[in-house]
NUMIMAR-808374 format. One record per residue (C-alpha): x, y, z; residue in three letters. Coordinates in Angstrom, 3 decimals, m for minus. Layout:
N
<node><px>X</px><py>Y</py><pz>Z</pz><r>ala</r></node>
...
end
This chain:
266
<node><px>m175.877</px><py>29.897</py><pz>55.674</pz><r>met</r></node>
<node><px>m178.128</px><py>27.651</py><pz>57.729</pz><r>asn</r></node>
<node><px>m177.445</px><py>24.060</py><pz>58.791</pz><r>ile</r></node>
<node><px>m179.786</px><py>22.566</py><pz>56.183</pz><r>phe</r></node>
<node><px>m177.990</px><py>24.356</py><pz>53.352</pz><r>glu</r></node>
<node><px>m174.621</px><py>23.248</py><pz>54.722</pz><r>ala</r></node>
<node><px>m175.743</px><py>19.607</py><pz>54.837</pz><r>ile</r></node>
<node><px>m177.145</px><py>19.694</py><pz>51.304</pz><r>ile</r></node>
<node><px>m174.018</px><py>21.318</py><pz>49.862</pz><r>leu</r></node>
<node><px>m171.806</px><py>18.903</py><pz>51.803</pz><r>gly</r></node>
<node><px>m173.730</px><py>15.950</py><pz>50.386</pz><r>ile</r></node>
<node><px>m173.526</px><py>17.344</py><pz>46.855</pz><r>val</r></node>
<node><px>m169.784</px><py>17.906</py><pz>47.174</pz><r>gln</r></node>
<node><px>m169.184</px><py>14.460</py><pz>48.657</pz><r>gly</r></node>
<node><px>m171.097</px><py>12.737</py><pz>45.864</pz><r>ile</r></node>
<node><px>m170.067</px><py>14.845</py><pz>42.895</pz><r>ala</r></node>
<node><px>m166.356</px><py>15.252</py><pz>43.684</pz><r>glu</r></node>
<node><px>m165.648</px><py>11.598</py><pz>42.975</pz><r>phe</r></node>
<node><px>m168.575</px><py>10.334</py><pz>40.930</pz><r>leu</r></node>
<node><px>m168.086</px><py>11.494</py><pz>37.315</pz><r>pro</r></node>
<node><px>m170.690</px><py>14.266</py><pz>37.358</pz><r>ile</r></node>
<node><px>m168.645</px><py>17.407</py><pz>38.289</pz><r>ser</r></node>
<node><px>m168.735</px><py>18.740</py><pz>41.840</pz><r>ser</r></node>
<node><px>m168.156</px><py>22.364</py><pz>40.822</pz><r>ser</r></node>
<node><px>m171.044</px><py>22.268</py><pz>38.355</pz><r>gly</r></node>
<node><px>m173.388</px><py>20.639</py><pz>40.848</pz><r>his</r></node>
<node><px>m172.450</px><py>23.077</py><pz>43.601</pz><r>leu</r></node>
<node><px>m173.343</px><py>25.990</py><pz>41.311</pz><r>ile</r></node>
<node><px>m176.700</px><py>24.425</py><pz>40.403</pz><r>val</r></node>
<node><px>m177.475</px><py>23.576</py><pz>44.037</pz><r>thr</r></node>
<node><px>m176.595</px><py>27.058</py><pz>45.246</pz><r>gln</r></node>
<node><px>m178.905</px><py>28.493</py><pz>42.580</pz><r>lys</r></node>
<node><px>m181.773</px><py>26.160</py><pz>43.502</pz><r>ile</r></node>
<node><px>m181.427</px><py>26.896</py><pz>47.217</pz><r>leu</r></node>
<node><px>m181.143</px><py>30.603</py><pz>46.413</pz><r>asn</r></node>
<node><px>m178.305</px><py>31.039</py><pz>48.877</pz><r>ile</r></node>
<node><px>m177.946</px><py>34.781</py><pz>49.225</pz><r>asn</r></node>
<node><px>m174.353</px><py>34.981</py><pz>50.365</pz><r>ile</r></node>
<node><px>m171.558</px><py>36.952</py><pz>48.770</pz><r>asp</r></node>
<node><px>m169.504</px><py>34.862</py><pz>46.328</pz><r>asp</r></node>
<node><px>m166.395</px><py>35.482</py><pz>48.432</pz><r>ala</r></node>
<node><px>m168.084</px><py>33.828</py><pz>51.411</pz><r>tyr</r></node>
<node><px>m169.339</px><py>30.877</py><pz>49.342</pz><r>leu</r></node>
<node><px>m165.761</px><py>30.547</py><pz>48.157</pz><r>phe</r></node>
<node><px>m164.731</px><py>29.919</py><pz>51.773</pz><r>thr</r></node>
<node><px>m167.392</px><py>27.241</py><pz>52.227</pz><r>phe</r></node>
<node><px>m166.267</px><py>25.540</py><pz>49.006</pz><r>asp</r></node>
<node><px>m162.718</px><py>25.325</py><pz>50.395</pz><r>ile</r></node>
<node><px>m163.974</px><py>23.603</py><pz>53.538</pz><r>val</r></node>
<node><px>m166.142</px><py>20.989</py><pz>51.784</pz><r>val</r></node>
<node><px>m163.323</px><py>20.218</py><pz>49.345</pz><r>his</r></node>
<node><px>m161.060</px><py>19.565</py><pz>52.321</pz><r>leu</r></node>
<node><px>m163.635</px><py>17.055</py><pz>53.569</pz><r>gly</r></node>
<node><px>m163.382</px><py>15.258</py><pz>50.224</pz><r>ser</r></node>
<node><px>m159.601</px><py>15.342</py><pz>50.440</pz><r>leu</r></node>
<node><px>m159.565</px><py>13.629</py><pz>53.831</pz><r>val</r></node>
<node><px>m161.881</px><py>10.893</py><pz>52.512</pz><r>ala</r></node>
<node><px>m159.699</px><py>10.060</py><pz>49.534</pz><r>ile</r></node>
<node><px>m156.510</px><py>10.158</py><pz>51.609</pz><r>met</r></node>
<node><px>m157.952</px><py>7.596</py><pz>54.039</pz><r>ile</r></node>
<node><px>m159.009</px><py>5.210</py><pz>51.286</pz><r>ile</r></node>
<node><px>m155.690</px><py>5.465</py><pz>49.449</pz><r>phe</r></node>
<node><px>m153.542</px><py>5.732</py><pz>52.567</pz><r>arg</r></node>
<node><px>m151.507</px><py>2.643</py><pz>51.592</pz><r>ala</r></node>
<node><px>m150.567</px><py>4.189</py><pz>48.244</pz><r>asp</r></node>
<node><px>m149.744</px><py>7.511</py><pz>49.883</pz><r>ile</r></node>
<node><px>m147.563</px><py>5.776</py><pz>52.458</pz><r>trp</r></node>
<node><px>m145.665</px><py>3.964</py><pz>49.702</pz><r>lys</r></node>
<node><px>m144.945</px><py>7.274</py><pz>48.007</pz><r>leu</r></node>
<node><px>m143.799</px><py>8.824</py><pz>51.287</pz><r>ile</r></node>
<node><px>m141.423</px><py>5.931</py><pz>51.942</pz><r>lys</r></node>
<node><px>m140.123</px><py>5.949</py><pz>48.363</pz><r>asn</r></node>
<node><px>m140.580</px><py>9.490</py><pz>47.011</pz><r>pro</r></node>
<node><px>m138.255</px><py>8.985</py><pz>44.031</pz><r>phe</r></node>
<node><px>m140.191</px><py>6.105</py><pz>42.473</pz><r>cys</r></node>
<node><px>m141.727</px><py>6.092</py><pz>38.990</pz><r>lys</r></node>
<node><px>m145.233</px><py>6.824</py><pz>40.292</pz><r>met</r></node>
<node><px>m144.044</px><py>10.097</py><pz>41.811</pz><r>thr</r></node>
<node><px>m142.752</px><py>11.179</py><pz>38.417</pz><r>ala</r></node>
<node><px>m145.988</px><py>10.087</py><pz>36.759</pz><r>leu</r></node>
<node><px>m148.029</px><py>12.137</py><pz>39.227</pz><r>leu</r></node>
<node><px>m145.841</px><py>15.206</py><pz>38.731</pz><r>ile</r></node>
<node><px>m146.137</px><py>14.955</py><pz>34.948</pz><r>ile</r></node>
<node><px>m149.885</px><py>14.410</py><pz>35.233</pz><r>gly</r></node>
<node><px>m150.279</px><py>17.479</py><pz>37.449</pz><r>thr</r></node>
<node><px>m148.285</px><py>19.995</py><pz>35.378</pz><r>val</r></node>
<node><px>m150.966</px><py>20.666</py><pz>32.702</pz><r>pro</r></node>
<node><px>m153.607</px><py>21.475</py><pz>35.340</pz><r>ala</r></node>
<node><px>m151.190</px><py>23.775</py><pz>37.174</pz><r>val</r></node>
<node><px>m150.424</px><py>25.589</py><pz>33.927</pz><r>phe</r></node>
<node><px>m154.115</px><py>25.973</py><pz>33.060</pz><r>ala</r></node>
<node><px>m154.978</px><py>27.038</py><pz>36.602</pz><r>gly</r></node>
<node><px>m152.289</px><py>29.735</py><pz>36.697</pz><r>val</r></node>
<node><px>m152.972</px><py>31.260</py><pz>33.292</pz><r>phe</r></node>
<node><px>m156.700</px><py>30.684</py><pz>32.819</pz><r>phe</r></node>
<node><px>m158.112</px><py>30.593</py><pz>36.362</pz><r>arg</r></node>
<node><px>m160.181</px><py>33.788</py><pz>36.131</pz><r>asp</r></node>
<node><px>m161.759</px><py>32.741</py><pz>32.835</pz><r>ala</r></node>
<node><px>m162.523</px><py>29.274</py><pz>34.214</pz><r>ile</r></node>
<node><px>m164.105</px><py>30.594</py><pz>37.423</pz><r>val</r></node>
<node><px>m166.446</px><py>32.821</py><pz>35.401</pz><r>asn</r></node>
<node><px>m167.929</px><py>29.896</py><pz>33.472</pz><r>leu</r></node>
<node><px>m171.092</px><py>29.679</py><pz>35.579</pz><r>arg</r></node>
<node><px>m173.934</px><py>30.383</py><pz>33.134</pz><r>ser</r></node>
<node><px>m176.746</px><py>27.952</py><pz>32.537</pz><r>gly</r></node>
<node><px>m175.899</px><py>27.462</py><pz>28.871</pz><r>ile</r></node>
<node><px>m172.293</px><py>26.638</py><pz>29.725</pz><r>trp</r></node>
<node><px>m173.290</px><py>24.116</py><pz>32.385</pz><r>leu</r></node>
<node><px>m175.775</px><py>22.447</py><pz>30.032</pz><r>ala</r></node>
<node><px>m173.061</px><py>22.071</py><pz>27.396</pz><r>ala</r></node>
<node><px>m170.435</px><py>20.891</py><pz>29.900</pz><r>ala</r></node>
<node><px>m172.731</px><py>18.291</py><pz>31.487</pz><r>phe</r></node>
<node><px>m173.610</px><py>17.036</py><pz>27.993</pz><r>thr</r></node>
<node><px>m169.920</px><py>16.656</py><pz>27.128</pz><r>leu</r></node>
<node><px>m169.198</px><py>14.810</py><pz>30.371</pz><r>thr</r></node>
<node><px>m172.058</px><py>12.443</py><pz>29.561</pz><r>gly</r></node>
<node><px>m170.513</px><py>11.718</py><pz>26.167</pz><r>val</r></node>
<node><px>m167.200</px><py>10.927</py><pz>27.857</pz><r>leu</r></node>
<node><px>m168.887</px><py>8.536</py><pz>30.291</pz><r>met</r></node>
<node><px>m170.612</px><py>6.720</py><pz>27.462</pz><r>met</r></node>
<node><px>m167.287</px><py>6.457</py><pz>25.623</pz><r>ala</r></node>
<node><px>m165.506</px><py>5.156</py><pz>28.740</pz><r>ala</r></node>
<node><px>m167.673</px><py>2.051</py><pz>28.824</pz><r>asp</r></node>
<node><px>m166.999</px><py>1.372</py><pz>25.135</pz><r>lys</r></node>
<node><px>m163.232</px><py>1.019</py><pz>25.438</pz><r>phe</r></node>
<node><px>m162.022</px><py>m2.604</py><pz>25.273</pz><r>pro</r></node>
<node><px>m160.281</px><py>m3.936</py><pz>28.405</pz><r>pro</r></node>
<node><px>m156.866</px><py>m2.343</py><pz>28.766</pz><r>gly</r></node>
<node><px>m153.715</px><py>m4.395</py><pz>29.177</pz><r>thr</r></node>
<node><px>m151.481</px><py>m1.873</py><pz>30.939</pz><r>lys</r></node>
<node><px>m150.940</px><py>m2.405</py><pz>34.644</pz><r>glu</r></node>
<node><px>m149.933</px><py>0.424</py><pz>36.971</pz><r>glu</r></node>
<node><px>m146.231</px><py>m0.370</py><pz>36.415</pz><r>lys</r></node>
<node><px>m146.750</px><py>m0.103</py><pz>32.632</pz><r>asp</r></node>
<node><px>m148.073</px><py>3.473</py><pz>32.655</pz><r>ile</r></node>
<node><px>m145.707</px><py>5.566</py><pz>30.544</pz><r>ser</r></node>
<node><px>m144.746</px><py>9.197</py><pz>30.924</pz><r>tyr</r></node>
<node><px>m146.647</px><py>9.939</py><pz>27.714</pz><r>leu</r></node>
<node><px>m149.725</px><py>8.289</py><pz>29.248</pz><r>asp</r></node>
<node><px>m149.327</px><py>10.485</py><pz>32.335</pz><r>ala</r></node>
<node><px>m149.036</px><py>13.631</py><pz>30.231</pz><r>leu</r></node>
<node><px>m152.147</px><py>12.741</py><pz>28.237</pz><r>phe</r></node>
<node><px>m154.197</px><py>12.069</py><pz>31.383</pz><r>val</r></node>
<node><px>m152.813</px><py>15.314</py><pz>32.852</pz><r>gly</r></node>
<node><px>m154.043</px><py>17.256</py><pz>29.828</pz><r>ile</r></node>
<node><px>m157.444</px><py>15.614</py><pz>30.302</pz><r>cys</r></node>
<node><px>m157.425</px><py>16.813</py><pz>33.916</pz><r>gln</r></node>
<node><px>m156.586</px><py>20.355</py><pz>32.814</pz><r>ala</r></node>
<node><px>m159.482</px><py>20.325</py><pz>30.342</pz><r>leu</r></node>
<node><px>m161.792</px><py>19.352</py><pz>33.219</pz><r>ala</r></node>
<node><px>m161.089</px><py>22.471</py><pz>35.293</pz><r>leu</r></node>
<node><px>m164.212</px><py>24.347</py><pz>34.101</pz><r>pro</r></node>
<node><px>m167.379</px><py>23.627</py><pz>36.119</pz><r>pro</r></node>
<node><px>m169.621</px><py>20.977</py><pz>34.634</pz><r>gly</r></node>
<node><px>m166.785</px><py>18.862</py><pz>33.255</pz><r>ile</r></node>
<node><px>m165.962</px><py>16.008</py><pz>35.613</pz><r>ser</r></node>
<node><px>m162.319</px><py>15.717</py><pz>36.630</pz><r>arg</r></node>
<node><px>m162.601</px><py>12.080</py><pz>37.653</pz><r>ser</r></node>
<node><px>m164.650</px><py>11.176</py><pz>34.590</pz><r>gly</r></node>
<node><px>m162.288</px><py>12.914</py><pz>32.182</pz><r>thr</r></node>
<node><px>m159.077</px><py>11.512</py><pz>33.657</pz><r>thr</r></node>
<node><px>m160.454</px><py>7.972</py><pz>33.895</pz><r>ile</r></node>
<node><px>m161.693</px><py>8.142</py><pz>30.287</pz><r>thr</r></node>
<node><px>m158.311</px><py>9.480</py><pz>29.205</pz><r>gly</r></node>
<node><px>m156.508</px><py>6.665</py><pz>30.997</pz><r>ala</r></node>
<node><px>m158.791</px><py>4.002</py><pz>29.514</pz><r>leu</r></node>
<node><px>m158.195</px><py>5.409</py><pz>26.033</pz><r>ser</r></node>
<node><px>m154.470</px><py>4.796</py><pz>26.605</pz><r>arg</r></node>
<node><px>m155.214</px><py>1.081</py><pz>27.154</pz><r>lys</r></node>
<node><px>m154.623</px><py>1.283</py><pz>30.921</pz><r>ile</r></node>
<node><px>m156.733</px><py>m1.309</py><pz>32.704</pz><r>asn</r></node>
<node><px>m159.700</px><py>m0.104</py><pz>34.707</pz><r>arg</r></node>
<node><px>m158.264</px><py>m0.663</py><pz>38.172</pz><r>glu</r></node>
<node><px>m154.987</px><py>1.113</py><pz>37.358</pz><r>ala</r></node>
<node><px>m156.853</px><py>3.935</py><pz>35.586</pz><r>ala</r></node>
<node><px>m159.038</px><py>4.542</py><pz>38.648</pz><r>ala</r></node>
<node><px>m156.102</px><py>4.397</py><pz>41.053</pz><r>arg</r></node>
<node><px>m154.001</px><py>6.839</py><pz>39.019</pz><r>tyr</r></node>
<node><px>m156.971</px><py>9.194</py><pz>38.625</pz><r>ser</r></node>
<node><px>m157.618</px><py>9.268</py><pz>42.371</pz><r>phe</r></node>
<node><px>m153.946</px><py>9.810</py><pz>43.221</pz><r>leu</r></node>
<node><px>m153.954</px><py>12.758</py><pz>40.826</pz><r>leu</r></node>
<node><px>m157.099</px><py>14.003</py><pz>42.588</pz><r>ala</r></node>
<node><px>m155.285</px><py>14.130</py><pz>45.926</pz><r>ile</r></node>
<node><px>m152.685</px><py>16.488</py><pz>44.487</pz><r>ile</r></node>
<node><px>m155.280</px><py>18.543</py><pz>42.613</pz><r>ala</r></node>
<node><px>m157.611</px><py>19.015</py><pz>45.585</pz><r>ile</r></node>
<node><px>m154.768</px><py>19.656</py><pz>48.033</pz><r>ala</r></node>
<node><px>m153.086</px><py>22.132</py><pz>45.701</pz><r>gly</r></node>
<node><px>m156.282</px><py>24.014</py><pz>44.914</pz><r>ala</r></node>
<node><px>m157.184</px><py>24.055</py><pz>48.612</pz><r>gly</r></node>
<node><px>m153.795</px><py>25.479</py><pz>49.554</pz><r>ala</r></node>
<node><px>m153.975</px><py>28.224</py><pz>46.929</pz><r>leu</r></node>
<node><px>m157.573</px><py>29.095</py><pz>47.769</pz><r>asp</r></node>
<node><px>m156.786</px><py>29.017</py><pz>51.476</pz><r>gly</r></node>
<node><px>m153.958</px><py>31.516</py><pz>51.052</pz><r>met</r></node>
<node><px>m156.248</px><py>33.707</py><pz>48.992</pz><r>lys</r></node>
<node><px>m158.834</px><py>33.597</py><pz>51.761</pz><r>phe</r></node>
<node><px>m156.298</px><py>34.465</py><pz>54.463</pz><r>leu</r></node>
<node><px>m155.286</px><py>37.518</py><pz>52.454</pz><r>arg</r></node>
<node><px>m158.923</px><py>38.464</py><pz>52.047</pz><r>gly</r></node>
<node><px>m161.836</px><py>39.094</py><pz>54.341</pz><r>asn</r></node>
<node><px>m162.072</px><py>36.793</py><pz>57.379</pz><r>ala</r></node>
<node><px>m165.642</px><py>38.005</py><pz>57.871</pz><r>ala</r></node>
<node><px>m166.667</px><py>34.956</py><pz>55.863</pz><r>ala</r></node>
<node><px>m166.356</px><py>32.863</py><pz>59.023</pz><r>leu</r></node>
<node><px>m168.944</px><py>35.010</py><pz>60.730</pz><r>his</r></node>
<node><px>m171.219</px><py>35.258</py><pz>57.690</pz><r>glu</r></node>
<node><px>m171.383</px><py>31.499</py><pz>57.068</pz><r>ile</r></node>
<node><px>m171.108</px><py>30.362</py><pz>60.672</pz><r>gly</r></node>
<node><px>m168.750</px><py>27.911</py><pz>62.333</pz><r>ala</r></node>
<node><px>m171.469</px><py>25.256</py><pz>62.680</pz><r>ala</r></node>
<node><px>m172.235</px><py>25.318</py><pz>58.946</pz><r>ala</r></node>
<node><px>m168.543</px><py>25.007</py><pz>58.087</pz><r>leu</r></node>
<node><px>m168.013</px><py>22.065</py><pz>60.443</pz><r>ile</r></node>
<node><px>m171.149</px><py>20.246</py><pz>59.286</pz><r>ile</r></node>
<node><px>m170.283</px><py>20.887</py><pz>55.631</pz><r>gly</r></node>
<node><px>m166.803</px><py>19.425</py><pz>56.166</pz><r>phe</r></node>
<node><px>m167.933</px><py>16.219</py><pz>57.877</pz><r>phe</r></node>
<node><px>m170.876</px><py>15.689</py><pz>55.523</pz><r>thr</r></node>
<node><px>m168.589</px><py>16.005</py><pz>52.507</pz><r>ser</r></node>
<node><px>m166.097</px><py>13.625</py><pz>54.129</pz><r>phe</r></node>
<node><px>m168.655</px><py>10.932</py><pz>54.982</pz><r>ala</r></node>
<node><px>m170.499</px><py>11.017</py><pz>51.670</pz><r>val</r></node>
<node><px>m167.250</px><py>11.281</py><pz>49.709</pz><r>gly</r></node>
<node><px>m165.872</px><py>8.180</py><pz>51.413</pz><r>phe</r></node>
<node><px>m168.740</px><py>6.012</py><pz>50.185</pz><r>phe</r></node>
<node><px>m168.809</px><py>7.721</py><pz>46.759</pz><r>ser</r></node>
<node><px>m165.225</px><py>6.653</py><pz>46.100</pz><r>ile</r></node>
<node><px>m166.033</px><py>3.052</py><pz>47.027</pz><r>lys</r></node>
<node><px>m169.057</px><py>3.117</py><pz>44.713</pz><r>leu</r></node>
<node><px>m167.164</px><py>4.592</py><pz>41.767</pz><r>leu</r></node>
<node><px>m164.398</px><py>2.009</py><pz>42.028</pz><r>leu</r></node>
<node><px>m167.011</px><py>m0.746</py><pz>41.734</pz><r>gln</r></node>
<node><px>m168.818</px><py>0.929</py><pz>38.825</pz><r>leu</r></node>
<node><px>m165.590</px><py>1.414</py><pz>36.864</pz><r>ile</r></node>
<node><px>m164.786</px><py>m2.285</py><pz>37.110</pz><r>lys</r></node>
<node><px>m168.355</px><py>m3.204</py><pz>36.115</pz><r>ala</r></node>
<node><px>m168.388</px><py>m0.857</py><pz>33.065</pz><r>cys</r></node>
<node><px>m171.454</px><py>0.986</py><pz>34.323</pz><r>lys</r></node>
<node><px>m170.349</px><py>4.592</py><pz>33.840</pz><r>leu</r></node>
<node><px>m172.913</px><py>5.021</py><pz>31.062</pz><r>lys</r></node>
<node><px>m175.649</px><py>5.412</py><pz>33.673</pz><r>tyr</r></node>
<node><px>m174.063</px><py>8.703</py><pz>34.688</pz><r>phe</r></node>
<node><px>m174.326</px><py>9.799</py><pz>31.050</pz><r>ala</r></node>
<node><px>m178.111</px><py>9.406</py><pz>31.105</pz><r>phe</r></node>
<node><px>m178.341</px><py>11.425</py><pz>34.317</pz><r>tyr</r></node>
<node><px>m176.065</px><py>14.196</py><pz>33.005</pz><r>leu</r></node>
<node><px>m177.955</px><py>14.498</py><pz>29.730</pz><r>trp</r></node>
<node><px>m181.247</px><py>14.760</py><pz>31.599</pz><r>ala</r></node>
<node><px>m179.783</px><py>17.432</py><pz>33.887</pz><r>leu</r></node>
<node><px>m178.367</px><py>19.329</py><pz>30.910</pz><r>ala</r></node>
<node><px>m181.781</px><py>19.261</py><pz>29.256</pz><r>gly</r></node>
<node><px>m183.498</px><py>20.639</py><pz>32.367</pz><r>ile</r></node>
<node><px>m180.922</px><py>23.420</py><pz>32.690</pz><r>ile</r></node>
<node><px>m181.278</px><py>24.312</py><pz>28.993</pz><r>ala</r></node>
<node><px>m185.070</px><py>24.496</py><pz>29.280</pz><r>ile</r></node>
<node><px>m184.763</px><py>26.725</py><pz>32.322</pz><r>asp</r></node>
<node><px>m182.151</px><py>28.937</py><pz>30.653</pz><r>tyr</r></node>
<node><px>m184.067</px><py>29.489</py><pz>27.414</pz><r>phe</r></node>
<node><px>m187.695</px><py>29.212</py><pz>28.550</pz><r>val</r></node>
<node><px>m188.475</px><py>29.166</py><pz>32.278</pz><r>leu</r></node>
<node><px>m185.676</px><py>31.418</py><pz>33.588</pz><r>lys</r></node>
<node><px>m186.344</px><py>30.318</py><pz>37.166</pz><r>lys</r></node>
<node><px>m182.826</px><py>29.298</py><pz>38.174</pz><r>ile</r></node>
<node><px>m180.398</px><py>30.763</py><pz>35.628</pz><r>phe</r></node>
end
């Protein structure tokens, strides 16, 4: 992998991990467009690194919340985060192989279309009245199920969890905060599992991709992700998620045309 490809993929990861457009789906599309001829096992290693860059960005922005949880680990929010994480863990353990294999053009077109529908719906919900302290365990479970349903590529985790939270009458600020705290656990957990899988596998990936590409991918993802989080928080408050729906529907249409007619990418 050359430096240019690492920068592009780092930018895509940084933007798409937190904006409601699906980072996994966009990474697949970008890798196809760039025609990156690297074994999937090696790309898997690069994906781990850029996700770690996103994780560092979100941990810095929400460091105050994380510190509160560290100082008071037995608070209600800890329980809410555990409950919200369980469905994704269950789905990841039992359906991981099936989820990873959902990479076809027709699947991505359908998944991007669905995410667009969710973003349009998110802006239609009336203002919620529940503050962070009012989030119930049932709310957490529902949002957790939404997160589990967003594991396949093309379905946005942030978009799905925020929409789920808004549908439970949680106000926009609390919905965004809870979604991002869940993201920290999800990204860290997936990174740990994938990292262990890599260590048990072939370390030749480091040589194949190159240390420079890995480092640049990490820092690019971190920098872009940092500003993406700030942007999304503003857009959620302003009820402007519908603009992502228009983009996702256009992308889904392009992918569908390529899949059925052009056959240039998929």
